[in-house]
N, C-alpha and C positions, 0 to 999 in steps of 0.2 A: 539600505532600506530605512533605517532609523533616521538618517539624515534627511531623506525626502519627507518622511512623516513630520519631522521637527520643523522643516521649512514651511510645509503646508499649514500645519496647526498653528505655527507662530504667526503666519500672515493672517489667519482667521482671528486669532486672539488679539492681534494688534489692530485689526480693522474693526472688530466688533465693539459695541458699546461696553465700556468698562463696568464690570459687575453683573453683566447680563449672563443668561444661561450659556449661550454659545461661547462667550468669553471665558467663563470658568471651565467649561468642558474642554475646549481647545487648549486652554492654558495649562490644565493638569497634564494632558498628553504631551504638550510641548515641553514642560518641565522635565518629565521623566525621560523622554527621548533625547533631549538635549544633554542631560547629565550622562546618559549612556554613551552618546556619541562623543562628547567632550572627553570623558575619562578614557574611553577606548582609544581616541585619537592621541591623547597624551602618551599612553603606554606604547603605541606604535611609533610615535615620534621619538620617544626616548630610546627605542630599540634601533632606529635607523642609523644615526640620530638626526633629528631635524629641530633645531633650536626654536625657530619661530613658531612652528606648529605646536611644539610642546608648551611654549609660553602662551600662545593664543588659546589653546585648549584649556590650559589651567585657568586663565582669566575668564574664559567663557563659563566654565563650571562654577567659578566663584560668583560671577554676576547672576547666573540663574539661581543658584542656591540662596544668595542674599535677597534677591528679588522675591523669591517664594517665601522666605522667612519674614520679610517685611509685612506681607499681608496675612501671614499666619499668626504673627505676634498681635497681642492686644495693643490698643493705642497707648502711647506713653509708657512703653515697656522696653527695657534693654537689659542685657545681661552678659553671661559668659560667651554666648554665641557671637555677639557683636565684637567682643574683644578678640575672639579667635579669627573672625572674618577680617578684622583690621590687620592682624598679624599676617594672615595669609596674603592679603593685598600688598603689604609692604614687601614680602618675599618675592611675589610675582613682579612687582615694580623693579626691584633690585636685579632680578634675573634678566628682564627685558633691557634694562639700561646697560648691564654688563655685556649682553650679546650685541647691543647696538654699538657700543664702543669697540668691541672686537671687530665688527664689520667695518667701522670707520677706519680702523687701523690696518685693515687688510688681513686680519688673522682669521676671519671667518667669512665664507661665501656660500650662500644658499640661493636656490633658484625657485621661481614661481612663474608659471605661464611662459617658461623658456627664457626668462630674464633674471639677472641677479636681483635679489631683494635688497633695497637700499637701507642704510642705517636708520633713516627716518621712520621706516615702518616699525622697527623695534622700539624706537623712542616714542612713537605714537602710542603703542600698546603700554609701554612703561608709564607714560604720562597718564593714561586712563586708569591704570592700576593705582598710581600714586594719588590721583584725584579721588578714587574710590575709597582709599584708606583714610584720607582727610575727612571725607563725608561720613565714614564709619565713626570716626572720632567725634564728630559733631553730634551724631545720634547718641553716642554713649554719654557725652557731656549734658545733653538735653534730657536724658532719661527716656529716650524713645521718641517716636513721631506720632502725629495724629493728623486727621483731616487730609487736606490736599497735599501736604508735604509727604505724607506716607504713601499716597497713591502715586505721586510724581516719582518718588524713588523707585517704586515698583516698575513704573512704565519705562523709565530710561534704562534701567538695568536689563530688563527683559529685551527691550529694543536693541540695545547695544550687543547683547549676546546673539540675537537673530542677525544683526548686521554682520558680525564676525563670521557666523556660519555661512551666510549667503555670499559674502565676499570670497571666502575660501573656496566655495563650491563653484560659483559662476565665473569669478575673475581669476582665481588661483589655479583652476583646472579646466581651461577651455578645451583641452584636447578630448575630453569625454563627450563633447557635443558634436553633432554633425557639422560638416563644413559649411553648409548654407547658414546655419545658426551663427557660427563663428564669424562669417564674413558680413553678416548684417550689422551695420553700424549701431552701436549702443544697445543691441538686443540683450546681450549678456549682462550689461550694466543696469538694465531697467529694473530687475527685481531688487537690486541693492538700493537704487535711488528711491523706489517705492517705500522700502523699509525705513529709510532715513526720513522721508517726508511724513509718513504716518507716525513715526516715533516723535518727531518734532511737533506735529499737529496735536497729538494727545498730551504731550508734556506741557505745551503752552496752554492748551484748553483746561487741563486739570489744575495747573499751578496758578494761572493768571486770570481765570474767569470764574464765574459763580457756578460753573457746572458741578464742581465737587460739593457745593453747599446744598444741592437739591436733595430731597428725601428719596 
C-alpha cells in the first residue's frame, strides 16, 4: 500500500510546478511513505538476505532524506547532518561496490524478473552513492546551497529515489501484473521512462534557465 501511495504522490510532485501547493502536499506524503517503504524493504532484504534490495533501499532512504533536508535547510547552511549524510553515502557506495565485485567473481548470484542481476547493476548504484557523497562534500565546503543549485539538488535526489522505487516495482517484479500487461511491449517500462524524462526536464529547467530566478 505504501509503495503505491509513494509512486502516485511522487509522480504528482515530480510533474507539478515546483513550490506549488500540489507539489508541497504530494511531496510531503511521498517523503513519508518512501522512507517507510525503503526502511521496511531494507529490513526484509537483510532477513532474506537480498544484497541488492538492501543496498538500493538504503540508498533510496538516503536520497529522500537528503532531498527533504535540502529544502528544509535555510539557504547557505550546512552542518552535522551533511557530514552524517556523506558518511552514510560512502558506506552505501562501499557496500554496492563490494557486492558488485562478489557478483563479478561468481561468489554471489541474485535474481530479478527471473534473470540473474548483473554486476553492473550493483556498480551503478554504487556509483550513484559515491557521486552523492562527493556532492555532499561540495555542499559542506561551500557552507550550504542557495537558489537554483539548492532546488536542483532536491529535484534530482527525489527523482532518483522515485526511479529506484518504480524500477524495482515495474521492472523487478513483473510477475505481480496480469499477463496482458506483461506481454504488452514497453508498458511496464513506461512509468520508469516518464520518471526519468520528468526528472531530467525539471533538473535542466531549474539549473540552466531563469525559471528559478522568478519570484
